[in-house]
FIKE-169172 format. One line per 4 residues: number of its first residue (from 1); their letters; for each residue x, y, z of C-alpha. Coordinates in nm, 2 decimals. Layout:
FIKE-169172
NUM = A = X Y Z | ...
END
This chain:
FIKE-169172
1 = MKLY = -1.14 0.63 -0.78 | -0.97 0.38 -1.01 | -0.67 0.19 -0.88 | -0.39 0.04 -1.09
5 = LDSE = -0.09 -0.18 -1.02 | 0.17 -0.18 -1.29 | -0.10 -0.04 -1.52 | -0.34 -0.32 -1.45
9 = NLDL = -0.67 -0.28 -1.27 | -0.64 -0.33 -0.89 | -0.94 -0.42 -0.67 | -0.91 -0.35 -0.30
13 = NPDA = -1.14 -0.36 -0.01 | -1.32 -0.02 0.02 | -1.17 0.02 0.37 | -0.83 0.01 0.22
17 = TKDL = -0.90 0.31 0.00 | -1.01 0.56 0.27 | -0.66 0.71 0.29 | -0.33 0.67 0.11
21 = EACC = -0.15 0.51 0.41 | -0.41 0.23 0.43 | -0.40 0.19 0.05 | -0.02 0.16 0.04
25 = SEVM = -0.03 -0.09 0.33 | -0.28 -0.31 0.15 | -0.09 -0.29 -0.18 | 0.23 -0.39 0.00
29 = KQLL = 0.07 -0.69 0.15 | -0.02 -0.81 -0.20 | 0.32 -0.73 -0.34 | 0.52 -0.90 -0.05
33 = SRSR = 0.34 -1.23 -0.13 | 0.51 -1.20 -0.47 | 0.85 -1.08 -0.33 | 0.79 -0.73 -0.48
37 = SIAS = 0.76 -0.38 -0.33 | 0.61 -0.04 -0.42 | 0.85 0.16 -0.64 | 0.63 0.46 -0.69
41 = CSID = 0.27 0.59 -0.67 | 0.13 0.84 -0.91 | -0.20 1.02 -0.83 | -0.38 1.15 -1.14
45 = GKLY = -0.06 1.12 -1.33 | 0.15 1.32 -1.08 | 0.42 1.20 -0.84 | 0.45 1.38 -0.50
49 = STMP = 0.77 1.43 -0.30 | 0.60 1.43 0.04 | 0.35 1.21 0.21 | 0.12 1.50 0.33
53 = EASA = 0.09 1.64 -0.03 | 0.03 1.29 -0.17 | -0.23 1.22 0.10 | -0.42 1.54 0.03
57 = AFSQ = -0.43 1.46 -0.34 | -0.53 1.10 -0.28 | -0.85 1.21 -0.11 | -0.98 1.37 -0.43
61 = AKAV = -0.80 1.14 -0.68 | -0.97 0.99 -0.99 | -0.69 0.75 -1.07 | -0.40 0.61 -0.86
65 = NFTS = -0.13 0.40 -1.03 | 0.12 0.20 -0.83 | 0.44 0.06 -0.99 | 0.64 -0.22 -0.84
69 = IPLK = 0.99 -0.35 -0.83 | 1.15 -0.67 -0.70 | 1.17 -0.67 -0.32 | 1.55 -0.73 -0.32
73 = TALI = 1.60 -0.42 -0.54 | 1.39 -0.21 -0.30 | 1.58 -0.34 0.01 | 1.92 -0.28 -0.14
77 = SMAE = 1.81 0.07 -0.24 | 1.69 0.14 0.12 | 2.01 0.01 0.27 | 2.22 0.23 0.04
81 = EHNA = 2.01 0.53 0.12 | 2.04 0.45 0.50 | 2.42 0.43 0.47 | 2.44 0.76 0.29
85 = EMEV = 2.22 0.93 0.55 | 2.42 0.79 0.83 | 2.73 0.94 0.67 | 2.56 1.28 0.67
89 = IEEM = 2.46 1.24 1.03 | 2.82 1.16 1.13 | 2.94 1.47 0.94 | 2.68 1.69 1.11
93 = CEAL = 2.78 1.56 1.45 | 3.15 1.61 1.39 | 3.08 1.97 1.27 | 2.87 2.04 1.58
97 = VTDS = 3.15 1.92 1.81 | 3.36 2.22 1.69 | 3.08 2.46 1.61 | 2.93 2.43 1.96
101 = LLAD = 3.25 2.60 2.09 | 3.27 2.87 1.83 | 2.93 2.94 1.67 | 2.65 3.17 1.78
105 = PNEI = 2.41 3.01 2.03 | 2.12 3.03 1.79 | 2.32 2.85 1.52 | 2.41 2.58 1.77
109 = VRQW = 2.04 2.53 1.85 | 1.96 2.51 1.48 | 2.23 2.25 1.41 | 2.14 2.05 1.72
113 = SALC = 1.77 2.04 1.62 | 1.85 1.94 1.26 | 2.08 1.66 1.39 | 1.81 1.53 1.63
117 = DKIK = 1.56 1.52 1.35 | 1.79 1.33 1.12 | 1.87 1.07 1.38 | 1.50 1.02 1.46
121 = ERIS = 1.42 0.97 1.09 | 1.69 0.71 1.05 | 1.58 0.51 1.35 | 1.22 0.51 1.22
125 = HLGS = 1.35 0.38 0.88 | 1.52 0.08 1.03 | 1.20 -0.11 1.06 | 1.15 -0.11 0.69
129 = LAAV = 1.45 -0.35 0.66 | 1.29 -0.61 0.88 | 1.21 -0.83 0.57 | 1.58 -0.94 0.56
133 = QGED = 1.69 -0.92 0.93 | 1.36 -1.05 1.07 | 1.10 -0.84 1.24 | 1.16 -0.97 1.59
137 = VMNA = 1.54 -0.92 1.56 | 1.50 -0.58 1.41 | 1.25 -0.46 1.67 | 1.49 -0.58 1.95
141 = LIDV = 1.78 -0.39 1.79 | 1.57 -0.07 1.75 | 1.47 -0.10 2.12 | 1.84 -0.12 2.22
145 = YYVQ = 1.94 0.17 2.01 | 1.65 0.38 2.14 | 1.74 0.31 2.51 | 2.10 0.41 2.44
149 = LNDI = 2.00 0.72 2.24 | 1.75 0.83 2.51 | 2.02 0.81 2.77 | 2.27 1.01 2.56
153 = MKNL = 2.01 1.27 2.47 | 1.91 1.32 2.83 | 2.27 1.38 2.92 | 2.32 1.62 2.63
157 = GEVF = 2.00 1.81 2.72 | 2.11 1.85 3.08 | 2.45 1.98 2.97 | 2.30 2.21 2.71
161 = SKAD = 2.05 2.36 2.95 | 2.34 2.48 3.17 | 2.49 2.66 2.87 | 2.81 2.46 2.92
165 = VVGF = 2.94 2.47 2.57 | 3.26 2.28 2.65 | 3.07 2.01 2.83 | 2.83 1.99 2.54
169 = SDAL = 3.10 1.96 2.29 | 3.27 1.69 2.50 | 2.95 1.49 2.54 | 2.89 1.51 2.16
173 = ESRL = 3.23 1.37 2.09 | 3.25 1.11 2.37 | 2.89 0.98 2.37 | 2.68 1.07 2.07
177 = LPWI = 2.95 1.04 1.80 | 3.04 0.68 1.91 | 2.67 0.59 1.90 | 2.65 0.72 1.55
181 = KQMR = 2.96 0.53 1.45 | 2.80 0.22 1.60 | 2.49 0.27 1.39 | 2.70 0.32 1.08
185 = EFSN = 2.88 -0.01 1.15 | 2.55 -0.19 1.19 | 2.43 -0.02 0.87 | 2.74 -0.13 0.68
189 = SFAT = 2.71 -0.49 0.80 | 2.34 -0.49 0.70 | 2.43 -0.35 0.35 | 2.69 -0.62 0.31
193 = KLET = 2.43 -0.89 0.40 | 2.19 -0.74 0.14 | 2.46 -0.76 -0.13 | 2.40 -1.13 -0.13
197 = LRS = 2.06 -1.06 -0.27 | 2.20 -0.93 -0.59 | 2.29 -1.27 -0.71
END
């Protein structure tokens, strides 16, 4: 397998080329020392939209080409994506507040499952912004948000298991929705902080 970074030959420790995740991690270490980040990774000339597909292709790849961008550009892009996704999550929760009173139970389960998946995804992405906020500070914030979220989800699960649609709707509106709004406020403040990197 031949590795390239911005179309130049890239030499890595063999252990770092056993799988795509390890390879990306090693490339990021090198790039961070230069205040840059991975922009894309093509495998035999093809870009993949999901990590499982890319990982499967990587195991049989002949050539892997990483392209990089300035770290500040990557962080701003991630913050903007996070803000957009948090808006979607808020809209999903607001819709479920009403739909949980009116929709078919199977549809409620589907919407609830989709909302939970979205929230978990956003929490996991917060760690990628530690380069600006600081890893210790970011990890502490994530821990706080997880504790709050676990308590809320436990309460919602108990209400949902009782088929109490009114109680479920009320809990969504009074507990989960404020938590989501709190996350959005944090996200917005973080994006504002990142805007200073544009200069």
